[in-house]
C-alpha positions as CSV (number, residue, x, y, z in Angstrom):
1,X,11.3,-67.1,-63.5
2,X,9.6,-69.7,-61.3
3,X,11.7,-72.7,-62.0
4,X,14.5,-73.9,-59.8
5,X,18.0,-73.1,-61.2
6,X,21.5,-73.5,-60.0
7,X,23.3,-70.3,-59.1
8,X,25.7,-70.8,-62.0
9,X,22.7,-71.0,-64.4
10,X,21.1,-67.9,-62.8
11,X,24.4,-66.0,-63.2
12,X,24.8,-66.8,-66.9
13,X,21.1,-66.0,-67.5
14,X,21.7,-62.6,-66.0
15,X,24.7,-62.0,-68.3
16,X,22.4,-62.7,-71.2
17,X,19.8,-60.3,-69.9
18,X,22.5,-57.6,-69.6
19,X,23.4,-58.0,-73.2
20,X,26.7,-59.8,-72.7
21,X,27.8,-61.7,-75.9
22,X,31.4,-62.4,-75.0
23,X,33.3,-63.2,-71.8
24,X,37.1,-63.6,-71.4
25,X,38.6,-66.2,-69.1
26,X,41.3,-68.7,-68.2
27,X,39.4,-71.7,-67.1
28,X,39.6,-72.9,-63.5
29,X,38.2,-75.8,-61.5
30,X,36.7,-73.3,-59.0
31,X,34.0,-72.2,-61.5
32,X,33.4,-75.3,-63.6
33,X,29.7,-74.9,-63.0
34,X,29.7,-71.6,-64.8
35,X,31.7,-73.0,-67.7
36,X,29.1,-75.8,-67.9
37,X,26.3,-73.3,-68.0
38,X,28.0,-71.3,-70.7
39,X,28.2,-74.4,-72.9
40,X,24.4,-74.3,-73.1
41,X,24.4,-70.6,-73.8
42,X,25.1,-69.9,-77.5
43,X,24.4,-66.2,-77.1
44,X,27.7,-65.8,-75.3
45,X,31.1,-66.6,-76.8
46,X,33.7,-67.9,-74.4
47,X,37.2,-66.6,-75.2
48,X,39.8,-68.8,-73.6
49,X,43.0,-66.7,-73.0
50,X,46.5,-67.8,-72.2
51,X,47.0,-65.7,-69.0
52,X,44.7,-64.0,-66.6
53,X,46.4,-60.7,-67.0
54,X,45.8,-60.8,-70.8
55,X,42.2,-61.9,-70.2
56,X,41.6,-59.0,-67.8
57,X,43.1,-56.5,-70.2
58,X,40.9,-57.8,-73.0
59,X,37.8,-57.4,-70.7
60,X,38.9,-53.9,-69.8
61,X,39.5,-52.9,-73.5
62,X,36.1,-54.4,-74.4
63,X,34.6,-52.0,-71.8
64,X,36.4,-49.1,-73.4
65,X,35.3,-50.0,-76.8
66,X,31.6,-50.8,-76.1
67,X,30.8,-48.7,-73.1
68,X,29.3,-51.9,-71.4
69,X,31.2,-53.8,-68.7
70,X,33.8,-56.2,-70.0
71,X,33.4,-59.6,-68.3
72,X,36.2,-61.7,-66.9
73,X,36.2,-65.1,-65.2
74,X,39.3,-66.2,-63.4
75,X,40.1,-68.8,-60.8
76,X,41.1,-68.1,-57.2
77,X,44.5,-67.2,-55.7
78,X,47.1,-67.2,-58.5
79,X,44.4,-66.6,-61.2
80,X,43.0,-63.6,-59.4
81,X,46.5,-62.3,-58.6
82,X,47.4,-62.5,-62.3
83,X,44.2,-60.8,-63.3
84,X,44.8,-57.8,-61.0
85,X,46.9,-56.1,-63.6
86,X,43.9,-55.6,-65.8
87,X,41.7,-54.7,-62.9
88,X,44.1,-51.9,-62.0
89,X,43.8,-50.6,-65.6
90,X,40.0,-50.6,-65.3
91,X,40.2,-48.7,-62.0
92,X,42.5,-46.0,-63.1
93,X,41.0,-45.7,-66.6
94,X,37.4,-45.5,-65.3
95,X,36.3,-48.4,-67.4
96,X,33.2,-50.5,-66.6
97,X,34.3,-54.1,-66.0
98,X,33.1,-57.1,-63.9
99,X,35.6,-59.6,-62.6
100,X,34.1,-63.0,-61.4
101,X,36.5,-65.0,-59.3
102,X,36.0,-68.7,-58.5
103,X,36.4,-68.8,-54.7
104,X,37.0,-71.6,-52.3
105,X,34.0,-73.6,-51.0
106,X,32.3,-71.8,-48.1
107,X,33.0,-74.6,-45.5
108,X,36.8,-74.0,-45.7
109,X,36.9,-70.2,-45.9
110,X,38.9,-68.3,-43.3
111,X,41.1,-71.3,-42.7
112,X,43.7,-70.2,-45.3
113,X,42.5,-73.0,-47.5
114,X,44.2,-73.9,-50.8
115,X,44.8,-70.7,-52.8
116,X,42.4,-68.8,-50.4
117,X,42.4,-65.0,-50.6
118,X,40.1,-62.5,-48.9
119,X,39.2,-60.5,-52.0
120,X,37.4,-57.8,-50.0
121,X,40.8,-56.8,-48.6
122,X,42.8,-57.6,-51.7
123,X,40.7,-55.6,-54.1
124,X,38.9,-53.2,-51.8
125,X,40.8,-50.2,-53.1
126,X,40.9,-51.3,-56.7
127,X,37.2,-51.9,-57.3
128,X,34.1,-49.9,-56.8
129,X,32.8,-52.9,-54.8
130,X,33.7,-56.4,-53.9
131,X,30.5,-58.5,-53.6
132,X,31.2,-62.0,-52.5
133,X,28.1,-64.1,-53.4
134,X,27.5,-66.5,-50.5
135,X,23.8,-67.0,-51.1
136,X,22.5,-68.4,-54.4
137,X,19.1,-66.7,-53.8
138,X,20.8,-63.4,-54.2
139,X,22.6,-64.2,-57.5
140,X,20.5,-62.1,-59.8
141,X,20.5,-59.2,-57.2
142,X,24.4,-59.2,-57.0
143,X,24.9,-59.5,-60.8
144,X,22.4,-56.7,-61.6
145,X,24.0,-54.5,-58.9
146,X,27.4,-55.1,-60.3
147,X,26.4,-53.9,-63.7
148,X,24.6,-50.9,-62.2
149,X,27.7,-50.0,-60.2
150,X,30.1,-50.5,-63.0
151,X,28.2,-48.1,-65.2
152,X,27.0,-45.4,-62.7
153,X,28.8,-42.2,-61.7
154,X,32.5,-42.7,-62.4
155,X,32.6,-46.0,-64.3
156,X,34.8,-48.7,-63.0
157,X,35.3,-52.4,-62.1
158,X,33.3,-54.6,-59.7
159,X,34.6,-57.9,-58.3
160,X,32.3,-60.8,-57.5
161,X,34.0,-63.9,-55.8
162,X,31.9,-67.0,-56.3
163,X,32.3,-69.8,-53.7
164,X,32.6,-73.0,-55.7
165,X,30.0,-75.0,-53.7
166,X,27.5,-72.1,-53.9
167,X,27.4,-72.3,-57.7
168,X,25.7,-75.7,-57.4
169,X,22.9,-74.6,-55.1
170,X,19.5,-74.5,-56.7
171,X,16.9,-71.9,-55.9
172,X,13.9,-70.1,-57.3
173,X,14.7,-66.5,-58.0
174,X,13.5,-63.7,-60.3
175,X,15.7,-62.3,-63.0
176,X,17.0,-58.7,-63.0
177,X,16.5,-56.2,-65.8
178,X,19.2,-54.6,-68.0
179,X,21.3,-52.0,-66.0
180,X,21.1,-48.5,-67.3
181,X,23.4,-45.8,-65.9
182,X,21.5,-42.8,-64.4
183,X,21.6,-39.9,-66.8
184,X,22.9,-36.9,-64.9
185,X,22.3,-33.7,-66.9
186,X,23.0,-30.1,-66.3
187,X,20.3,-27.5,-65.6
188,X,19.6,-24.7,-68.1
189,X,21.0,-22.3,-65.6
190,X,24.3,-24.2,-65.5
191,X,24.5,-24.2,-69.3
192,X,23.9,-20.4,-69.4
193,X,26.7,-19.9,-66.8
194,X,29.2,-22.1,-68.8
195,X,28.4,-20.3,-72.1
196,X,28.7,-16.9,-70.5
197,X,32.1,-17.8,-69.0
198,X,33.4,-19.1,-72.4
199,X,32.0,-16.2,-74.4
200,X,33.6,-13.7,-72.0
201,X,37.0,-15.3,-71.9
202,X,40.1,-14.1,-73.8
203,X,42.0,-17.4,-73.5
204,X,39.4,-20.2,-73.1
205,X,40.6,-23.8,-73.3
206,X,38.4,-26.9,-73.3
207,X,40.0,-30.2,-71.9
208,X,38.3,-33.4,-72.9
209,X,38.9,-36.8,-71.2
210,X,37.5,-39.7,-69.3
211,X,35.1,-42.4,-70.3
212,X,31.4,-42.5,-70.9
213,X,31.5,-40.7,-74.3
214,X,29.6,-41.6,-77.4
215,X,30.2,-41.1,-81.1
216,X,27.2,-38.8,-81.3
217,X,28.5,-36.7,-78.4
218,X,32.0,-36.4,-79.9
219,X,30.5,-35.3,-83.2
220,X,28.2,-32.8,-81.5
221,X,31.1,-31.3,-79.5
222,X,33.4,-31.0,-82.5
223,X,30.7,-29.1,-84.5
224,X,30.1,-26.8,-81.5
225,X,33.8,-26.2,-80.9
226,X,34.5,-25.4,-84.5
227,X,31.5,-23.1,-84.9
228,X,32.6,-21.3,-81.6
229,X,36.3,-21.2,-82.5
230,X,37.3,-22.9,-79.2
231,X,40.7,-24.3,-78.5
232,X,40.3,-28.0,-77.5
233,X,42.9,-30.3,-75.9
234,X,42.6,-33.9,-74.7
235,X,43.9,-35.6,-71.6
236,X,46.4,-38.4,-71.7
237,X,45.4,-41.1,-74.2
238,X,42.0,-39.7,-74.9
239,X,43.0,-38.0,-78.1
240,X,40.3,-39.8,-80.1
241,X,37.7,-37.5,-78.4
242,X,38.4,-34.7,-80.9
243,X,39.4,-35.2,-84.6
244,X,43.1,-34.4,-84.5
245,X,42.8,-32.9,-88.0
246,X,40.3,-30.3,-86.8
247,X,41.8,-26.7,-86.7
248,X,40.5,-26.5,-83.2
249,X,42.5,-29.4,-81.8
250,X,45.6,-28.2,-80.0
251,X,47.2,-31.4,-78.6
252,X,47.3,-33.8,-75.7
253,X,48.1,-33.0,-72.0
254,X,50.0,-36.0,-70.7
255,X,53.4,-37.6,-70.5
256,X,55.9,-35.6,-72.6
257,X,53.3,-33.0,-73.5
258,X,54.3,-30.0,-75.6
259,X,55.6,-27.4,-73.2
260,X,53.9,-24.6,-75.1
261,X,50.5,-26.5,-74.7
262,X,51.1,-26.9,-71.0
263,X,51.9,-23.2,-70.7
264,X,48.8,-22.3,-72.7
265,X,46.6,-24.3,-70.4
266,X,48.3,-22.7,-67.3
267,X,47.6,-19.3,-68.8
268,X,44.0,-19.9,-69.7
269,X,41.5,-17.6,-68.1
270,X,38.7,-20.2,-68.4
271,X,39.3,-23.9,-68.4
272,X,36.3,-26.1,-69.2
273,X,37.0,-29.7,-68.3
274,X,34.6,-32.3,-69.7
275,X,34.8,-35.9,-68.5
276,X,38.5,-35.9,-67.3
277,X,39.3,-36.9,-63.8
278,X,42.2,-34.4,-63.5
279,X,44.7,-37.0,-62.2
280,X,48.4,-36.7,-62.2
281,X,49.2,-37.5,-65.8
282,X,46.3,-35.6,-67.3
283,X,47.5,-32.4,-65.4
284,X,51.2,-32.7,-66.3
285,X,52.0,-33.7,-62.7
286,X,49.5,-31.4,-61.1
287,X,51.2,-28.4,-62.7
288,X,48.6,-27.0,-65.0
289,X,46.6,-25.5,-62.1
290,X,47.3,-24.4,-58.5
291,X,45.8,-26.5,-55.8
292,X,43.3,-26.2,-54.2
293,X,42.2,-23.0,-55.9
294,X,43.3,-22.7,-59.6
295,X,44.1,-19.3,-61.1
296,X,41.9,-20.2,-64.1
297,X,38.2,-20.1,-63.8
298,X,37.8,-23.9,-63.6
299,X,34.5,-25.5,-64.7
300,X,34.7,-29.2,-64.0
301,X,32.1,-31.5,-65.6
302,X,32.2,-35.1,-64.3
303,X,29.7,-37.9,-63.8
304,X,30.9,-38.7,-60.3
305,X,30.4,-36.1,-57.6
306,X,33.2,-37.3,-55.4
307,X,35.8,-36.5,-58.1
308,X,34.8,-32.8,-58.4
309,X,37.0,-30.9,-56.0
310,X,39.1,-34.0,-55.3
311,X,42.3,-32.0,-56.0
312,X,41.2,-28.8,-57.7
313,X,38.3,-26.7,-56.3
314,X,36.3,-25.5,-59.4
315,X,34.4,-22.3,-59.6
316,X,31.6,-24.4,-61.0
317,X,31.3,-28.2,-60.6
318,X,28.7,-30.0,-62.8
319,X,27.7,-33.6,-62.0
320,X,26.9,-34.8,-65.5
321,X,27.9,-37.4,-68.0
322,X,29.8,-36.0,-71.0
323,X,27.0,-37.1,-73.3
324,X,24.3,-35.2,-71.5
325,X,26.4,-32.1,-70.9
326,X,27.6,-31.8,-74.6
327,X,24.0,-32.4,-75.8
328,X,22.8,-29.5,-73.7
329,X,25.8,-27.2,-74.4
330,X,25.5,-27.7,-78.2
331,X,21.8,-27.4,-78.3
332,X,22.0,-23.7,-77.5
333,X,24.0,-23.0,-80.6
334,X,27.6,-21.7,-81.2
335,X,29.2,-19.1,-79.0
336,X,29.8,-15.6,-80.2
337,X,33.1,-13.8,-80.0
338,X,35.7,-16.4,-79.0
339,X,39.1,-15.2,-79.9
340,X,40.2,-16.8,-83.2
341,X,43.8,-15.7,-82.8
342,X,44.3,-17.6,-79.5
343,X,43.0,-20.8,-81.1
344,X,45.0,-20.3,-84.3
345,X,48.2,-19.8,-82.4
346,X,47.6,-22.9,-80.2
347,X,46.9,-25.0,-83.4
348,X,50.2,-23.7,-84.9
349,X,52.1,-24.8,-81.8
350,X,50.5,-28.2,-82.2
351,X,51.4,-28.5,-85.9
352,X,55.0,-27.5,-85.1
353,X,55.2,-30.0,-82.2
354,X,54.0,-32.9,-84.4
355,X,56.1,-32.0,-87.5
356,X,58.2,-35.0,-88.6
357,X,61.6,-35.4,-86.9
358,X,64.7,-37.2,-88.2
359,X,66.1,-39.8,-85.8
360,X,69.3,-41.9,-85.8
361,X,69.4,-45.1,-87.8
362,X,67.8,-46.7,-90.9
363,X,64.3,-46.6,-89.5
364,X,62.5,-43.3,-89.5
365,X,59.3,-43.8,-87.4
366,X,57.9,-40.4,-88.4
367,X,57.9,-41.5,-92.0
368,X,56.3,-44.8,-91.1
369,X,53.6,-43.1,-89.1
370,X,53.0,-40.7,-92.0
371,X,52.6,-43.7,-94.4
372,X,50.2,-45.4,-92.0
373,X,48.1,-42.2,-91.7
374,X,48.0,-41.9,-95.5
375,X,47.2,-45.5,-96.3
376,X,45.1,-47.0,-93.5
377,X,41.4,-46.2,-93.0
378,X,40.4,-43.4,-90.7
379,X,38.6,-45.9,-88.5
380,X,41.7,-48.0,-87.8
381,X,41.9,-48.9,-84.2
382,X,45.3,-48.4,-82.6
383,X,46.3,-50.0,-79.3
384,X,49.5,-49.8,-77.2
385,X,50.9,-50.6,-73.9
386,X,53.5,-48.5,-72.1
387,X,57.0,-47.4,-73.1
388,X,58.9,-44.8,-75.0
389,X,57.9,-46.5,-78.2
390,X,54.4,-45.1,-77.8
391,X,55.5,-41.5,-78.4
392,X,55.9,-42.3,-82.1
393,X,52.2,-43.1,-82.2
394,X,50.7,-40.6,-79.8
395,X,52.7,-37.6,-81.0
396,X,52.8,-38.2,-84.7
397,X,49.6,-40.1,-85.6
398,X,46.4,-38.2,-86.2
399,X,43.4,-39.9,-84.4
400,X,40.5,-39.1,-86.7
401,X,37.5,-40.9,-85.1
402,X,36.0,-41.8,-81.8
403,X,36.9,-45.2,-80.5
404,X,40.2,-45.6,-82.5
405,X,42.5,-45.1,-79.4
406,X,42.6,-48.0,-77.0
407,X,45.4,-47.4,-74.6
408,X,46.0,-47.5,-70.8
409,X,45.8,-44.2,-69.0
410,X,47.5,-46.0,-66.1
411,X,50.5,-46.8,-68.2
412,X,50.4,-50.6,-68.0
413,X,53.0,-52.6,-70.0
414,X,51.6,-55.5,-72.0
415,X,48.2,-53.9,-72.7
416,X,48.5,-53.4,-76.4
417,X,48.2,-57.1,-77.6
418,X,45.2,-58.0,-75.5
419,X,43.5,-54.7,-76.3
420,X,44.0,-55.5,-80.0
421,X,42.2,-58.8,-79.6
422,X,39.3,-57.1,-77.8
423,X,39.2,-54.5,-80.6
424,X,39.1,-57.2,-83.3
425,X,36.3,-59.0,-81.4
426,X,34.3,-55.8,-80.9
427,X,34.7,-54.3,-84.4
428,X,35.7,-57.2,-86.8
429,X,35.3,-54.9,-89.8
430,X,38.0,-52.5,-88.6
431,X,41.7,-52.6,-89.2
432,X,43.4,-53.1,-85.8
433,X,47.1,-52.2,-85.2
434,X,49.0,-52.7,-82.0
435,X,52.2,-50.7,-81.5
436,X,54.4,-52.4,-79.0
437,X,58.0,-52.3,-77.7
438,X,60.2,-55.4,-77.4
439,X,59.8,-55.4,-73.6
440,X,56.2,-54.5,-73.7
441,X,55.3,-57.1,-76.3
442,X,56.8,-60.0,-74.2
443,X,54.5,-59.2,-71.3
444,X,51.4,-60.7,-73.1
445,X,52.7,-62.1,-76.4
446,X,51.2,-65.5,-75.6
447,X,47.8,-64.0,-76.5
448,X,48.9,-64.4,-80.1
449,X,47.7,-68.0,-79.6
450,X,44.2,-66.6,-78.7
451,X,44.3,-64.5,-81.8
452,X,45.2,-67.4,-83.9
453,X,42.5,-69.6,-82.4
454,X,39.8,-67.1,-83.3
455,X,41.3,-66.0,-86.6
456,X,41.7,-62.4,-85.6
457,X,43.5,-60.2,-88.1
458,X,45.4,-58.0,-85.6
459,X,48.6,-56.3,-86.8
460,X,51.4,-55.9,-84.3
461,X,54.3,-53.6,-84.9
462,X,57.1,-54.3,-82.5
463,X,59.5,-51.4,-82.2
464,X,62.6,-53.3,-81.2
465,X,65.5,-51.3,-79.7
466,X,66.8,-54.1,-77.4
467,X,66.0,-52.3,-74.1
468,X,63.4,-51.1,-71.7
469,X,63.7,-47.6,-73.1
470,X,61.6,-45.6,-70.7
471,X,63.5,-46.9,-67.7
472,X,66.8,-46.6,-69.6
473,X,65.9,-42.9,-70.3
474,X,65.4,-42.2,-66.6
475,X,68.5,-44.2,-65.8
476,X,70.6,-42.1,-68.2
477,X,69.1,-38.9,-66.7
478,X,69.9,-39.9,-63.1
479,X,72.8,-42.3,-63.4
480,X,74.4,-41.5,-66.8
481,X,76.4,-44.3,-68.3
482,X,75.5,-46.8,-65.6
483,X,73.2,-49.4,-67.3
484,X,71.6,-51.8,-64.9
485,X,68.7,-54.1,-65.6
486,X,67.4,-52.4,-68.8
487,X,69.3,-54.2,-71.5
488,X,67.1,-56.8,-73.3
489,X,69.2,-57.4,-76.4
490,X,71.0,-60.5,-75.1
491,X,67.8,-62.3,-74.2
492,X,65.3,-61.1,-76.8
493,X,63.9,-63.9,-79.0
494,X,63.8,-63.8,-82.8
495,X,60.3,-62.1,-82.8
496,X,59.6,-63.2,-86.4
497,X,60.3,-66.8,-85.6
498,X,58.2,-66.5,-82.4
499,X,55.3,-65.1,-84.4
500,X,55.5,-67.9,-86.9
501,X,55.5,-70.4,-84.0
502,X,52.1,-69.1,-83.0
503,X,50.8,-69.4,-86.5
504,X,51.1,-65.7,-87.2
505,X,52.8,-63.9,-90.1
506,X,56.3,-62.6,-89.1
507,X,58.7,-60.3,-90.9
508,X,61.6,-58.1,-89.8
509,X,61.8,-54.5,-91.2
510,X,65.3,-52.9,-91.1
511,X,64.9,-49.9,-93.4
512,X,62.1,-47.3,-93.7
513,X,61.7,-47.9,-97.4
514,X,60.9,-51.6,-96.8
515,X,57.9,-51.0,-94.5
516,X,55.2,-50.5,-97.1
517,X,55.8,-53.8,-98.9
518,X,56.2,-55.6,-95.6
519,X,52.9,-54.2,-94.4
520,X,51.2,-55.4,-97.6
521,X,52.5,-58.9,-97.1
522,X,51.5,-58.9,-93.4
523,X,48.0,-57.5,-94.2
524,X,47.4,-60.2,-96.7
525,X,47.7,-62.8,-94.0
526,X,44.3,-64.2,-92.8
527,X,45.1,-64.1,-89.1
528,X,47.5,-62.3,-86.7
529,X,50.7,-60.7,-88.2
530,X,53.8,-59.3,-86.6
531,X,56.3,-56.8,-88.1
532,X,59.5,-56.4,-86.1
533,X,60.8,-52.9,-86.8
534,X,64.5,-52.6,-85.8
535,X,64.9,-49.2,-84.0
536,X,68.4,-47.8,-83.5
537,X,69.0,-47.7,-79.7
538,X,70.1,-44.1,-80.1
539,X,66.6,-43.1,-81.2
540,X,65.4,-42.8,-77.6
541,X,62.9,-39.9,-78.1
542,X,62.0,-37.6,-81.0
543,X,63.7,-34.8,-79.2
544,X,66.9,-36.3,-77.8
545,X,69.2,-39.3,-78.6
546,X,70.4,-41.6,-75.9
547,X,73.9,-40.1,-76.1
548,X,72.4,-36.6,-75.8
549,X,70.4,-37.5,-72.7
550,X,73.5,-39.0,-71.1
551,X,75.7,-36.0,-72.1
552,X,73.2,-33.5,-70.7
553,X,73.0,-35.5,-67.4
554,X,76.8,-35.6,-67.1
555,X,77.1,-31.9,-67.8
556,X,74.4,-31.1,-65.3
């Protein structure tokens, strides 16, 4: 383009070129010029959030759902600090995201000016790059580079601080073109080696995880795995990568994993890992393999070369996106001779592990989850934050389709509500359900106002047991009977009244049998709805009550 434009205008034009149709922000005076440019850009919807942490988590969840970078704008200092919680999720969850920060004017930088932060130091370890844009003439270059970085190799976040005065500079500069991640694919020789290893194994296990998948790749892999009779597990909070109803799905390796599943992966003779980073949680605390040389024949397929061999040295490392690898693997047809008994036994273990449990109190969450699975569409999107409450979803719900699980691998509290908003924006035709704890919900509950403003039909189930249950569980294990800091019951609000104050539907559910009718009333509401489900404090986990955990610790 040969006309003179402000840096703010150039920036917004690049967002349009990159296909951005929605950005999340909390407005700040440090990027007023961008807000003004957006007012003349009907192609992009500006979502005004109530807290930068919520805005950042929405942008991150958008990246998970769409595969394209979620876009966040926040102001300097406190705004960027608040937003760092969502940036951390994007970093650990390998999610493409771009965080634009309104920065101090250039003439006061390095003087510790008002709200000044050096973002290269602050976010240098949390982002793939921190690119402070000091020269308006390089605006299209920096924005294009940010999209390319966010999508390439291991996906992740990029941070671009924007000095306030620079945004007004006018220059003549060419536009970039849409960023496309380089497609890394395996060679035919690699595919032959992988197929031979699986076909010759007695106890082969495939572990799926990470980002960068597509609906087509998930469908292709399922068909290949079922035709080959392979046992397939998922890494932490990536269960949607394999239909949980498939006879070949054997469960999730993550927090509170089935001990029989962990043992089965440990005893596998061939372990094919596709897309997973092999971090602490996805390896059951680095216990499913020996480091640096696993006993299993490890084949690690990952889009970023630096992650292969990071902890575990594979027999074969394959730098490839999950999509390209699965396409090549499946194209050669099903494998012969995989041991059906091994897969069948592993599936039986999974079925036993996820069989309904009876817990203390008038609320039986296993029954409620069974009702949800029987009555909600298969493409319902479930979101959650962090806490013991999530086990009722992740252990007892069956994820049936790709893109229906939006949860923080990094275990961030407060994620579920913002993620539900992002899901409703991304897929307005889908049912969206957030499962939250009473402590988790209060981290970002103000985003109900954002949901109300945009008429989003998110459904929030608050599992209220009056405590920070995960920390209380560890407290009882290590300091039985000595409760400190984890009781929320005295200060919790009336969640139904709080929901109604935000213009949402609110109702309390105290008995299992009342849930279905309450759901029907909530689901009829045109806008956000909150059901507060009163959980007995004794129902700490499906396996052990609070009293049992305490007694075991005292006995030990």
